[in-house]
C-alpha positions as CSV (number, residue, x, y, z in Angstrom):
1,X,-9.5,-0.9,11.0
2,X,-8.3,-1.9,7.5
3,X,-5.3,-4.2,6.9
4,X,-3.7,-1.8,4.5
5,X,-4.7,1.7,3.5
6,X,-3.4,3.9,0.7
7,X,-2.1,7.4,1.5
8,X,-2.6,9.5,-1.6
9,X,-2.5,13.0,-0.1
10,X,1.0,14.6,0.0
11,X,0.3,16.3,3.4
12,X,-0.9,12.9,4.9
13,X,2.2,11.2,3.5
14,X,4.4,13.9,5.0
15,X,2.7,13.4,8.4
16,X,3.1,9.6,8.3
17,X,6.8,9.8,7.4
18,X,7.7,11.7,10.5
19,X,9.6,9.2,12.7
20,X,7.6,10.0,15.9
21,X,4.2,9.8,14.1
22,X,5.2,6.6,12.3
23,X,6.0,5.1,15.7
24,X,2.6,6.3,17.1
25,X,0.8,4.7,14.1
26,X,2.6,1.4,14.8
27,X,1.6,1.6,18.5
28,X,-2.0,2.5,17.6
29,X,-2.7,-0.9,16.0
30,X,-4.3,-1.3,19.5
31,X,-6.3,1.7,20.8
32,X,-4.4,4.0,23.1
33,X,-4.5,7.5,24.6
34,X,-1.9,10.3,24.7
35,X,-1.1,9.3,28.3
36,X,-0.5,5.6,27.5
37,X,1.4,6.4,24.3
38,X,3.6,9.0,26.1
39,X,4.9,6.2,28.3
40,X,5.5,3.8,25.4
41,X,7.4,6.3,23.2
42,X,9.1,8.4,25.9
43,X,7.6,11.8,25.2
44,X,5.4,14.1,27.1
45,X,1.6,13.7,26.8
46,X,1.4,17.2,25.3
47,X,3.9,16.3,22.5
48,X,2.1,13.1,21.8
49,X,-1.2,15.0,21.7
50,X,0.2,17.3,19.1
51,X,1.3,14.5,16.9
52,X,-2.0,12.6,17.4
53,X,-3.9,15.7,16.3
54,X,-1.9,15.9,13.1
55,X,-2.4,12.2,12.4
56,X,-6.1,12.5,13.1
57,X,-6.4,15.6,10.8
58,X,-5.1,13.5,7.9
59,X,-7.4,10.5,8.6
60,X,-4.6,8.2,9.8
61,X,-6.0,7.7,13.3
62,X,-9.6,7.7,14.4
63,X,-11.4,8.3,17.7
64,X,-12.5,5.1,19.4
65,X,-14.0,6.6,22.6
66,X,-13.7,9.4,25.1
67,X,-13.3,8.7,28.8
68,X,-14.0,11.2,31.6
69,X,-10.9,11.3,33.9
70,X,-11.4,13.8,36.7
71,X,-11.6,17.3,35.2
72,X,-10.4,16.3,31.7
73,X,-11.5,14.0,28.9
74,X,-9.1,11.3,27.7
75,X,-9.4,10.5,24.0
76,X,-8.7,6.9,23.0
77,X,-7.6,6.6,19.4
78,X,-6.5,3.9,17.0
79,X,-4.8,3.8,13.6
80,X,-7.2,3.5,10.7
81,X,-5.1,0.7,9.2
82,X,-2.5,-1.9,10.3
83,X,-0.2,-0.9,7.4
84,X,0.0,2.1,5.0
85,X,1.2,2.4,1.5
86,X,2.1,5.8,0.0
87,X,0.8,6.1,-3.5
88,X,3.2,7.2,-6.2
89,X,0.7,9.8,-7.1
90,X,1.8,11.8,-4.0
91,X,4.8,12.8,-6.2
92,X,2.6,13.4,-9.2
93,X,5.1,15.6,-11.1
94,X,7.7,12.9,-10.9
95,X,5.5,9.8,-10.7
96,X,6.9,6.8,-12.6
97,X,5.2,6.3,-16.0
98,X,5.6,2.9,-17.6
99,X,4.6,4.5,-21.0
100,X,7.9,6.4,-21.2
101,X,9.8,3.2,-21.9
102,X,8.5,-0.3,-22.6
103,X,11.6,-2.3,-22.2
104,X,10.2,-5.5,-20.6
105,X,13.6,-6.5,-19.3
106,X,14.4,-3.2,-17.6
107,X,14.2,-3.1,-13.8
108,X,13.3,0.6,-14.0
109,X,10.3,-0.3,-16.3
110,X,9.2,-3.0,-13.8
111,X,9.4,-0.4,-11.0
112,X,7.2,2.0,-13.0
113,X,4.7,-0.8,-13.7
114,X,4.7,-1.7,-9.9
115,X,4.2,2.0,-9.0
116,X,1.2,2.1,-11.4
117,X,-0.2,-1.1,-9.8
118,X,0.1,0.4,-6.3
119,X,-1.6,3.6,-7.4
120,X,-4.4,1.9,-9.4
121,X,-5.2,-0.7,-6.8
122,X,-5.2,2.0,-4.1
123,X,-7.7,4.0,-6.0
124,X,-9.9,0.9,-6.7
125,X,-9.9,0.0,-3.0
126,X,-11.0,3.5,-2.0
127,X,-13.7,3.5,-4.7
128,X,-15.0,0.1,-3.6
129,X,-15.0,1.2,0.1
130,X,-17.1,4.3,-0.8
131,X,-19.8,2.1,-2.4
132,X,-19.4,-0.7,0.1
133,X,-18.6,-3.3,-2.5
134,X,-15.9,-6.0,-2.7
135,X,-13.1,-5.4,-5.2
136,X,-12.5,-8.5,-7.3
137,X,-8.7,-9.0,-7.7
138,X,-6.3,-11.9,-8.1
139,X,-2.6,-12.3,-7.5
140,X,0.0,-15.0,-7.6
141,X,3.1,-14.7,-5.5
142,X,5.8,-17.4,-5.6
143,X,9.4,-18.1,-6.0
144,X,11.4,-20.2,-8.5
145,X,15.1,-21.0,-8.4
146,X,16.7,-21.0,-11.8
147,X,19.8,-23.1,-12.5
148,X,21.1,-20.6,-15.1
149,X,20.4,-17.4,-16.9
150,X,19.4,-19.4,-19.9
151,X,16.8,-21.2,-17.8
152,X,15.5,-17.9,-16.6
153,X,15.2,-16.6,-20.2
154,X,13.4,-19.8,-21.3
155,X,11.0,-19.5,-18.4
156,X,10.2,-15.8,-19.3
157,X,9.6,-16.8,-22.9
158,X,7.3,-19.7,-22.0
159,X,5.5,-17.6,-19.4
160,X,5.0,-14.8,-21.9
161,X,3.6,-17.3,-24.4
162,X,1.2,-18.9,-21.9
163,X,-0.1,-15.5,-20.8
164,X,-0.5,-14.3,-24.4
165,X,-2.4,-17.5,-25.2
166,X,-4.8,-17.0,-22.2
167,X,-5.4,-13.3,-23.2
168,X,-6.2,-14.4,-26.7
169,X,-8.6,-17.0,-25.4
170,X,-10.5,-14.8,-23.0
171,X,-10.3,-11.2,-24.3
172,X,-13.6,-10.1,-25.9
173,X,-13.3,-6.6,-27.3
174,X,-17.0,-6.8,-28.4
175,X,-18.4,-7.5,-24.8
176,X,-20.5,-4.4,-24.3
177,X,-20.9,-5.0,-20.6
178,X,-17.4,-6.4,-20.1
179,X,-14.8,-4.8,-17.9
180,X,-11.1,-4.5,-18.8
181,X,-8.6,-5.8,-16.3
182,X,-4.9,-5.1,-16.2
183,X,-2.5,-8.0,-16.0
184,X,0.9,-7.6,-14.4
185,X,3.4,-10.5,-14.4
186,X,6.9,-9.8,-13.0
187,X,10.0,-11.9,-12.4
188,X,12.8,-10.4,-10.3
189,X,15.5,-11.8,-8.0
190,X,14.3,-12.5,-4.5
191,X,15.4,-9.9,-1.9
192,X,16.8,-11.6,1.2
193,X,16.3,-9.6,4.4
194,X,18.0,-10.2,7.7
195,X,16.0,-12.6,9.9
196,X,13.9,-13.9,7.0
197,X,15.3,-17.2,5.7
């Protein structure tokens, strides 16, 4: 089971967004059968079986084992991942494109860049998994409290200069065997959610 899996098929995305199926995916972080799940979600075993077949058809759950119970076989399934992210490519016709506008201070441009990041990293994870290789990535996640808008602007300017300097130092256009890497740096207000600090 993966920690996070990318859903890049529109039909799989639709299947995962159904409230009953989303609940079943959450319950299937631990293996379960239609019988045990029916008790947990308050549906009949037949309805749960229907939803499980749809999730399995889209690769969101997998068979762990089959157990013989009297005159029927109980199928034990589990989710293929603990969490799922739906790729923006699922809505390809209206997928955000950061190339449409490059306003570095626009929240909409930041959202388009983040969508591209989600799509690209999802594709890289899938490709690395197919060839059974580790994907080399790096991320920094932190929080800073600015005393004023002027401090935030000064921070953004200094951060931009530092990143530009690092890129100038390490970028080698002539490296024949080199591999290009995308850099995304974002600063946005912290979202406070109930029950989280």
